[in-house]
N, C-alpha and C positions, 0 to 999 in steps of 0.2 A: 731681657734686653731684645729677645729674638721678635717681639712683637712688633717692633718698631718697623721693622724690614717690609712689613705687608702694605706699609703705605708707599714704598718706593717701587714695587715690583710691578714688571708688565708683563714679562713672557710666562707662558703656561706651565713650563716646568719648575719655576720657582713660586708660582701663586699659592697663596695661604687662604684657604676658605674660612678656616675657624680661628684665625689668630695665631695659631701655632708655628711651631718651626716651618720654614720652607721645606716645600716637596722639590722632588726631580733632582736637579744637581746638588742642592744643598751648600750652595756657595754663598748664601746670605746676601745675595744681590751683587756679588762681586764676579760673576761667571765671566768666561771670555766669549761670550755669543753676542756680545752687543745689544740685548734685547732688554736686559735689567735696567740699564742705565742709558742716557743718551750720550752718545760720543764716548762711551766706555774707552779709555786708552790702555793698551796693553804696555807694561812696564819690561821692556826687552832688556833693559840694563840691570834688572833685580838681581839676577846672577853673577854679576860681574863686580869685582872687587875694585874700590879705587885706588888711584896711584898712591904711593907712600907719602904720607905727610899731609895729604889733601882730606879735608872735613867733609862729611855729608851735607849736602844743599839744605839749609834751614827754612825754606818754603815749601808749603805743601797745598795742594789744591783739595778744596771742600765743596761738596754738593748739597744744596738745599732742594727747597721743594719745586718740582716741575723744571728740573734740569738747571737751576739757578747755580752757577758756580763761581768762587771767589776765592783768591788766593790769601793765605794767611801766613805769619812767621811764626815758627817754631823756636820761639826763644827761651824756652824752658828746656829744649833738646829731650822731648819726650820720646820714646820709642813708639814710632807709628807706623802703621801698614795699612794697605787699601783696604776698606770697609769699617775701620775704627770709627766710633760714635765719638764725637768730640764736643767741648763745650768751648766757643769762639767768643771774641770779643764784639760787641754791639753796642750801638748808642740809642738809648741806653740800655744798661744790663747785659745780657749773653745770649747766644743764639745756639742752636743745636744742628750739626750738620754731620755727614759721613765723608770720610776721606777719600778720594778718588784716585789720588796720584800722590806719589812722594819720590824723593831722590833727583836726579839730574834732569829727567825729562820735565820737571815743571819748569826749569830754565826755558826749556824750547816752548812750552806753552804760554808761558809769560812773555817772551818775544813775540811770538804769535798774534797774542790779544793786545801788545803795545804796553805791556806792564813793565816797568822797571824795579828790578829786585833791590835796586839801592835805596828807593824811595821808602818811606815809612809805610808799612802794612800793618794791619789789625793782627792782634796776637791769639794765639792758641792757649787758652787757660789750663785746661786738662781733658783728660778723658772722662766722657761723661760718665755719671754714677746714675745708680738704678733710680735714684729721686729726681734726678734732672731728666731722665728719660719718661717718668710718670707724669710729671708736670707738662712737659712737651707734649706726650700723647694725647693728655686731657684737653690742651688747647686746641690741638690739631681736630679733636672730635667735634668742637663746637663750630668749625668753620662752615659746615653747610647750612646749620641753622641760621647763622649770623648773615650769611650771604642772602638768605631768603628776606630777612628783615631787612637788611642794607638796601636791597632793590625797592621794597616797598614803601621806605623812606624817601629814596630818590624819586620814586613816581610821585609821592604825595606833593613834593616840591615842583613838581613839572619839570624835572631837567631833562634835557635829550642826552642821557648817556645810559651805558649799561655797565653794571657791575659783574665783570667776567669771572674774576676769582679773589680769594681772599687767602693770604698768608700769615700765619701766627709767627712772632716770634719764639725762640725756644722757651722764654721763662715765662711766656704769657702776658708779658707788660705791653706788648705793642702788636700792631696788626697792620699789614698793608693791603689796601685796597687796590686792586687793579681794575680798570676800568677802559672803555672805549667809547670814542664821541667823534663825530663828524666835524664838530665845530668848538671854539672855545667854550668852556663851561664855568661858571661861577658857582664853585660849591662851598664856598666860606660857611654858608648856614647849615648845610649838609654835614659838614666835618662837626661842627657843634652839637648837631642831633646826634651824630654817631658818638661821640665822646660822653654825652649824657645818657644815652641809650645802653652803650655796651661797656662804659667805665674803664676805657683802657686808652692807650695813646694811639692815635689815627694817623697813617700816613697815606696819602692819594697819590697814585701813580698810573699815568696814562700811556697804554701800550697800544700799537697799530693793531690793525685786523690780522695781518698776518702773525704777529706775536701773539695774539690770543689764540689761534688757531693752534700754534706751536704749543702754548701751555696747556691747553685742553685735551689736545690730540684729536684721533679719529681715523677712520678708513676712509681713504680716497677712492675715487671712481674705477681706479685700475684694481681694486680689491686689496692693496697694500696698505700697511699704516702711513700716516702722511709724512712727508719727507720732512717737513718742517719740525716736527715731532720727535725724529729720530737720528736724522745727521745734519740736516741743513742748518748752518747759522747765519749766514750772509742773506738777506732779502734783497735781491735786486729787483729793479722797477722791471714790469712785463708791460708790453706795449701790444696793440693789436696789430702792427707790424710785422711781430714774430709769428703770427698766424698766416698771416698774408704771405710772408716769403716760404712758408712751409706748405702752401695751398691747402689750407684747412678752411673749412666753411664757417663764417664768422656768427657763429650761434652763442650767445652769451650763456646758455644753460650749459653747454658742453664744455665751453672754455673756462668757468668760473668753477673755482674751488671752493672748498668749505668756509673759507674767509670771505666769500663773496667778490674776491678780485680774481685776476686772472690766474691760472694755475703757474706755479714756478717751474714746471717741468717743460713749459714752453720754451725756455731758455736753453735747456740741455743740449739739444742737436740744433740750434739756431747757426752756430759758427759752421757746421758742416754745409748745411743748406746754403749759407752765404758764400761758401768756397766754391760751391758747385754752381751757384747761379752767376759766377763770374765769367765762365765760359759760355753762358746763354745770351743770345740778344734780348734786346730790353723788350719787354712786353707791351709796351706803348709804341713800338716801331710798326709802321703800316707798309706793307708791300704793295708795289705798283705793278699791275699787270693790265693787258690789252682788256681783259674782261672786265676791269675795274679794280678799285682798292680792296686789300683784305686786310682784316683785322685780327689779331691774336686773341683767341677765345679761353687757351689754357695751355699749361705746359707739364711734362713728365720729366722730373729732374732725372729719375733713375734710368729712364730708358731714352733721355736726350730726344723726347720728341715735343713738336709743338703743334697745335691745331688752331688753323686760321680757318675765316669765313668771309665772304664776299659782303660788301656793304648793300644792304638791301635783301641779301638772302643768308640770313645767320643760322638758318635751319639746317642746313648743309656745311658740316665741317670737313676740313682736307687736312690729312696728318703730314707732316713735314719733318724730316730731320732738322736738328739744330745746324749742323754743318750745312746743309741746303740753304735753310735761310739766311746763313752769314753771306753763303754766295749771293743769293738774290739781292740782299741789301746792298751788297758791293756793286752789283750791276745798276740798281737803281741809283747810286750816287754817281756814276758815269752817265746817268740821264737816259739809261734805257729801260725798257720795260720787258718782262718776260711774257710768253705766249699766255698762260694760265696756270694756275696751281696744280692742275690735275697732271701736268708733265712731270712735276716733282713729287707727287703725292704717294705715300707709302702705304701698302695695304698691310693692315695687321694680320697677324697668324690667328687664323679661327682654328677652335678646337676641333679634333678629328671627328670626336664622338659628340653630337649634339646633346647636350643636357637636357634631361625632360624634368620638369618640376610637377609635382603631385600636391593635392590639397590634403595637407597633414592633419587639418581640422576634421575634414570629412570621413578621414580613414577608420575612425574609431566611431562605434555605433553607441547609443545610449542603453541599448538592450543586449550589449555584449556578454554580460555576464549571467542573463537570464538562461534558463533551462531551455533547450530546444524543443518544439512541440513536435510531438509524433505525427509521421505523414500518414500512417496507416490508422484511421479514425476509428474503423470497425474491428481493429485488433482485439480490443479489451471487453467487446460486447459479447454477451452470451447467444451461441447459435440458437435457433428455434429447434424444436426436436422433429425428426423427418416423420412423415404420414405413415401410418399402418401398413397399407398396400396401395398399390397402384390405382385400385378402383377409387378409393376416398380420395388420392390424389388428383384423379381426374375429374370426380364430382366436384372436388374444390374449384378446381379451374373452370369447369364448364357445366353449371349447375343444370341446365336445360337439356344437357346431352343424354342424361337418364330417362328423363321423360319421353324424349325422341324413340328411345329404344323400347319402352314399353309399349308405345302405340303402334310400333312395328310388329310386335309380337301379337298384338290384338287383332291386326290385319290378317296376318298368318293364319289364325284360327277359324276365322271367317273363310 
């Protein structure tokens, strides 16, 4: 039974490399670090007893592949706890999932997701036996190979769609094919090909590009796991205006996430920026001066500064405080012009120590690991032996000097 947990684990402490029991915390995928399961709920009511005469809530939350969660009714009153593998009702057959929440907190989750506990819900049949788990594991092992073949069949029919994921039912009798497409796709022939090829019941389900990224997971540009695959559940629309309000450069490569759409995190601080911009003058406002008309070039929300430039001289910018700009606008509305922007300009604080930049690429030499050459080249050379006496040394230096002395001796004899 421990082999099935390797398909659900994401954190390194619980990961299994050889399909054996989990490592690290060894809580079988139910640790409280929120890294094994998506949106893991801590049951803070588990240690509290129910009031007298009240029966436990008979609904539980069950998780399936890639964080898909559904609610089931425990009509048989089976004793369940978080982490139990159960066989649930499906259409047709049965499915296998893991219990993620029990007790009174299930009411809160159902209310949050708009589920009515009084409605008819699918049932939990039993705790999964080893035979159920083996069949389920065998079906899960076939998903990768079937996904490759499914994409080949879709390409053969020239359908503009992408098969992003496949989820087998616990009994192996049905498979759900998740796909993404920009337009409406007629896949009636594709379903017939899938049914004849894989000999199972086929269900096609279209998901958005954000939902696809949430199912597949990944690492974002921030270096952390994707928000949509860890905790984010509601995918709100993100517009380019969110980047404009935050004074971000409209670079599609930096603003787009792995799903190809604008990053969801652009909406996280948008409300704060919108509240701060309420105290700022409109960027489209033009200031009237005696030197000419001035247009806003950029703003700094945190420092409450605005940069203006004269029409015709956009290379030179003048920094003004937001409060000063409001006073100038008020003066312009009275039909008056200010003398110039220079009278209201603010000098930005310059650093006391001027920063010096060095060429980091040129600091290291390609030969920095080579052995340094010896400066004294003649150090290792053998010295020549010294002459026997000074006479030989003089003769070697000036060979004609000895002949001269002989001639002088001959003259003296004469």
